[in-house]
C-alpha positions in Angstrom: -22.9 22.3 -9.7 -19.5 22.5 -8.1 -18.9 20.9 -4.7 -16.7 22.1 -1.9 -13.5 20.2 -1.3 -12.4 21.0 2.3 -8.9 20.2 3.3 -7.6 20.7 -0.3 -4.1 21.6 0.9 -3.6 18.3 2.7 -2.1 15.2 1.0 -5.4 13.4 0.2 -7.2 16.7 -0.5 -4.5 17.6 -3.1 -4.8 14.2 -4.8 -8.6 14.6 -5.0 -8.2 18.1 -6.4 -5.7 17.0 -9.1 -7.8 14.1 -10.1 -10.9 16.2 -10.3 -9.2 18.6 -12.7 -7.9 15.7 -14.8 -11.6 14.5 -15.1 -12.9 17.9 -16.1 -14.5 18.7 -12.7 -14.2 22.0 -10.9 -14.8 21.8 -7.2 -14.2 24.8 -5.0 -11.2 24.4 -2.9 -11.4 25.2 0.8 -9.3 25.1 3.9 -8.2 27.3 6.9 -4.8 28.4 5.6 -5.3 31.2 3.0 -1.6 31.2 1.9 -1.4 27.5 1.3 -4.8 27.4 -0.4 -3.9 30.1 -2.9 -0.9 28.1 -4.0 -3.0 25.0 -4.6 -5.8 27.0 -6.4 -3.2 28.6 -8.6 -1.7 25.3 -9.7 -5.1 23.7 -10.4 -6.9 26.7 -11.8 -9.8 26.2 -9.3 -11.7 28.7 -7.2 -11.0 28.7 -3.5 -12.3 30.0 -0.2 -10.4 30.2 3.0 -12.5 29.4 6.0 -11.9 27.8 9.4 -14.0 25.3 11.1 -14.1 27.5 14.2 -16.0 30.2 12.3 -19.6 28.8 11.9 -21.0 31.9 10.1 -18.2 31.9 7.4 -18.5 28.1 7.1 -22.2 28.4 6.5 -21.6 31.1 3.8 -19.1 28.8 2.0 -21.5 25.8 2.1 -24.5 27.8 1.1 -23.2 28.0 -2.5 -22.5 24.2 -2.8 -24.8 21.2 -2.6 -22.1 18.9 -1.2 -18.9 19.1 0.8 -16.2 16.4 0.5 -14.3 16.8 3.7 -10.7 15.7 3.6 -9.2 17.5 6.6 -8.3 15.2 9.5 -8.0 14.0 12.2 -11.8 13.7 11.8 -12.2 13.1 15.5 -11.7 16.9 15.7 -12.9 18.2 12.4 -16.0 16.2 11.5 -18.4 17.6 14.1 -18.2 21.3 13.2 -18.5 20.4 9.5 -21.5 18.2 10.0 -23.2 20.8 12.2 -22.7 23.3 9.3 -24.1 20.8 6.8 -27.2 20.2 8.8 -27.8 24.0 9.1 -27.2 24.6 5.4 -28.7 21.3 4.1 -25.5 20.3 2.4 -24.6 16.7 1.7 -21.6 15.6 3.8 -18.9 13.1 2.7 -15.5 12.4 4.2 -12.6 10.0 4.0 -12.3 9.0 7.6 -11.5 5.6 9.0 -12.2 6.4 12.6 -14.7 4.2 14.6 -15.8 7.1 16.9 -16.5 9.4 13.9 -18.7 6.8 12.2 -20.6 6.1 15.4 -21.1 9.9 16.0 -22.4 10.4 12.5 -24.6 7.4 12.6 -26.2 8.9 15.7 -27.3 11.9 13.6 -29.2 9.8 11.1 -32.6 11.3 12.1 -31.2 14.9 11.9 -29.8 14.2 8.4 -33.0 12.7 7.2 -35.0 15.7 8.5 -32.5 18.0 6.7 -32.8 16.0 3.5 -29.0 15.4 3.2 -26.8 12.3 2.9 -24.2 11.9 5.5 -21.6 9.5 4.1 -18.3 9.1 5.9 -15.5 6.8 4.8 -15.5 7.2 1.0 -11.8 6.1 0.6 -9.5 3.3 1.5 -10.5 2.3 3.9 -13.6 1.7 4.2 -15.1 1.5 0.7 -13.5 -1.9 -0.3 -13.9 -3.5 3.2 -17.5 -2.3 3.6 -18.5 -3.5 0.2 -16.8 -6.9 0.8 -18.7 -7.2 4.1 -22.0 -6.7 2.4 -21.0 -9.1 -0.4 -20.2 -11.8 2.2 -23.5 -11.1 4.0 -25.3 -11.6 0.7 -23.5 -14.9 0.2 -24.1 -16.1 3.7 -27.3 -14.4 5.0 -27.1 -16.3 8.3 -23.6 -14.9 9.2 -23.0 -14.0 12.8 -19.3 -13.4 12.8 -17.2 -11.3 10.3 -13.4 -11.0 10.0 -11.9 -8.4 7.7 -8.2 -7.9 7.0 -6.3 -5.4 5.0 -2.8 -5.4 3.5 -1.8 -2.0 2.1 1.5 -1.7 0.3 2.1 2.0 0.9 3.4 4.6 3.4 1.1 6.9 5.4 0.2 10.5 4.7 0.7 13.3 7.3 -3.0 13.2 8.3 -3.1 9.4 8.6 0.0 9.4 10.8 -1.4 12.2 13.0 -4.6 10.0 13.5 -2.4 7.0 14.4 -0.5 9.1 16.9 -3.8 10.3 18.5 -4.9 6.7 18.9 -1.5 5.3 20.0 -1.9 3.7 23.4 -5.7 3.8 23.4 -6.1 0.1 23.0 -8.2 -1.9 20.6 -11.8 -2.3 19.7 -14.1 -4.9 18.2 -17.8 -5.5 17.9 -19.2 -8.3 20.1 -22.9 -9.2 20.1 -23.8 -5.9 18.4 -21.9 -3.7 20.8 -18.5 -2.0 20.3 -16.2 -3.2 23.2 -12.7 -2.3 24.2 -10.0 -5.0 23.9 -6.2 -5.0 24.4 -4.2 -3.7 21.5 -3.3 -6.5 19.0 -5.6 -8.9 21.0 -6.1 -11.4 18.1 -4.4 -12.7 14.9 -5.7 -14.4 11.8 -4.0 -16.0 8.8 -5.4 -14.3 5.6 -4.7 -15.4 2.1 -5.1 -12.4 -0.2 -6.0 -12.2 -3.9 -2.3 -12.4 -5.0 -2.1 -15.8 -3.2 0.1 -14.5 -0.4 -0.8 -15.7 3.1 0.0 -13.3 5.9 -0.5 -13.2 9.7 -2.7 -10.2 10.4 -3.2 -8.6 13.8 -6.4 -7.1 15.2 -6.7 -3.3 14.9 -9.5 -0.9 15.7 -10.5 -0.2 12.1 -13.6 1.8 10.9 -15.4 -1.4 9.8 -16.0 -2.3 13.5 -18.6 0.4 13.1 -19.6 0.5 9.4 -19.8 -3.2 8.7 -22.4 -3.6 11.4 -24.5 -0.8 10.0 -24.2 -2.3 6.5 -24.8 -6.0 7.3 -26.2 -6.3 10.8 -23.6 -9.0 11.6 -23.2 -8.7 15.4 -19.6 -9.8 15.9 -16.9 -8.1 13.9 -13.1 -8.0 14.1 -10.8 -6.1 11.8 -7.2 -6.9 11.1 -4.1 -5.6 9.2 -0.9 -7.2 8.0 2.0 -5.5 9.8 5.7 -6.2 10.2 6.6 -8.1 13.4 8.3 -5.0 14.8 5.0 -3.0 14.5 3.1 -5.8 16.3 5.6 -5.7 19.1 5.1 -2.0 19.5 1.3 -2.5 19.5 1.5 -5.1 22.3 3.9 -2.9 24.3 1.4 -0.1 24.1 -0.8 -2.2 26.4 1.5 -1.3 29.3 2.7 2.1 27.9 -0.8 3.4 27.0 -1.1 6.1 29.7 2.4 7.4 28.8 1.7 7.4 25.1 -1.6 9.2 25.6 -0.1 11.9 27.9 0.1 15.5 26.5 3.9 15.8 26.4 4.4 12.6 24.5 1.4 13.3 22.1 2.9 16.8 21.4 6.3 15.3 20.8 5.0 12.6 18.4 2.8 15.1 16.5 5.8 17.3 16.0 7.9 14.3 14.8 5.1 13.4 12.3 5.0 17.1 11.1 8.7 17.0 10.4 9.1 13.6 8.8 5.9 12.3 7.2 5.0 13.5 3.7 3.1 10.5 2.3 3.7 8.2 -0.7 5.4 9.6 -3.8 3.7 9.4 -7.2 6.0 6.4 -8.0 4.8 4.8 -4.7 1.2 5.3 -5.7 1.7 3.9 -9.2 3.5 0.7 -8.0 1.5 0.2 -4.8 -1.5 -2.1 -4.2 -4.2 -2.7 -1.7 -5.7 -6.0 -0.6 -8.7 -7.0 1.5 -9.6 -10.4 2.8 -13.0 -11.3 4.5 -14.5 -14.3 6.2 -18.1 -14.6 7.3 -19.2 -17.5 9.6 -22.6 -18.5 11.0 -23.5 -20.4 14.1 -23.7 -23.7 12.1 -20.0 -23.3 11.1 -20.8 -22.4 7.4 -18.3 -19.9 5.9 -18.1 -17.5 3.0 -14.6 -16.1 2.1 -13.8 -13.4 -0.5 -10.9 -11.1 -1.4 -10.6 -7.7 -3.1 -7.6 -6.1 -4.7 -7.1 -2.7 -6.0 -4.7 0.3 -6.5 -2.5 1.9 -3.8 -4.7 3.2 -1.0 -4.4 6.9 -1.6 -4.8 6.6 -5.3 -7.9 4.5 -4.6 -9.2 7.1 -2.1 -9.0 10.0 -4.6 -10.9 7.9 -7.2 -13.5 6.5 -4.8 -14.2 9.8 -3.0 -14.7 11.6 -6.3 -17.1 8.9 -7.6 -19.0 9.0 -4.3 -19.4 12.7 -4.5 -20.7 12.6 -8.1 -23.0 9.7 -7.3 -24.6 11.6 -4.4 -25.0 14.7 -6.6 -26.6 12.4 -9.2 -29.3 11.4 -6.6 -28.1 7.8 -6.1 -28.4 8.0 -2.3 -31.1 8.5 0.2 -31.1 11.1 3.0 -29.6 10.1 6.3 -26.5 8.3 7.5 -25.1 5.9 5.0 -22.1 3.6 4.6 -20.5 3.2 1.2 -22.2 -0.2 0.6 -25.6 0.9 2.0 -25.4 3.9 -0.3 -24.2 2.3 -3.5 -24.3 -1.5 -3.1 -21.7 -4.2 -2.6 -20.3 -3.8 -6.1 -19.4 -0.1 -5.7 -15.8 -1.0 -4.8 -15.5 -2.6 -8.3 -16.4 0.6 -10.1 -13.0 2.1 -9.4 -10.2 1.4 -11.9 -7.9 -1.6 -11.4 -10.1 -3.5 -8.9 -11.2 -7.1 -8.7 -13.1 -9.4 -6.3 -12.8 -13.1 -5.9 -14.8 -15.6 -3.9 -12.9 -18.2 -1.9 
């Protein structure tokens, strides 16, 4: 049965649509802009339906004909709630490609509702959090007594329009980590770690509020989790400056200005960028006795990986590989799921 691909006109949605066609799949394309949607449907040869998230009745009708929706329209802090509400009403499996902590936590809180509806609610089916979440569970398996987890990413690619908009929305909001089982606010760029990735390159990585602050805890139960990313020194300086400029950066005029700037200038990686890009993840688990487990993962450029992983996740859910309720990628498919995608590898340190 075809699934619904919502947000098919966005950068990531279009990549998923093109890959689906290349693999002989025929999802129904969906989005709120009829004119843009028609153009994508024409180029891919797929059926389409124009529907806004602010029209519950129309959204229910669109979902009623599909067993699953793959939601690719961000920022998910604004778009996930109405889509999940519709999925619960129509008993439609929900998947997305978010990396936002608040979205994961909000969806985890609806676990009982999803179980009652008999649907899988599986956010984060791309990069990130598929490889980091799977690496977290792998490390937990290697060190069952782990109480602290550090995860770092190094992505060799530029951002899409949707990712940049999400970054703007969170600019000046500070950082977050999980401490003793609770998500707590911390200053932006509050910590650093030296991470040696699978290609042998060691990079200083700065703490960021990444989705695994939420998902890794649900997957592993490890109570203290910090996530990091390798950024240029100039970016780290901006992050630290945001500690002081936070209220200004979060103000409506500045947010509107930055969103307009993103709309005019950010288009996402080119096909050549995706082909030559790469993604790296490093993880370290530690227990109270000082024992450690270290592992790395490497794979394709992030958006190319996301299209592959999201499609495979959707097909796996349709194939009955998941249970009802809230899931993370590794709780749904196991620690080795991130190795099912093309061009990936994992190494233990």
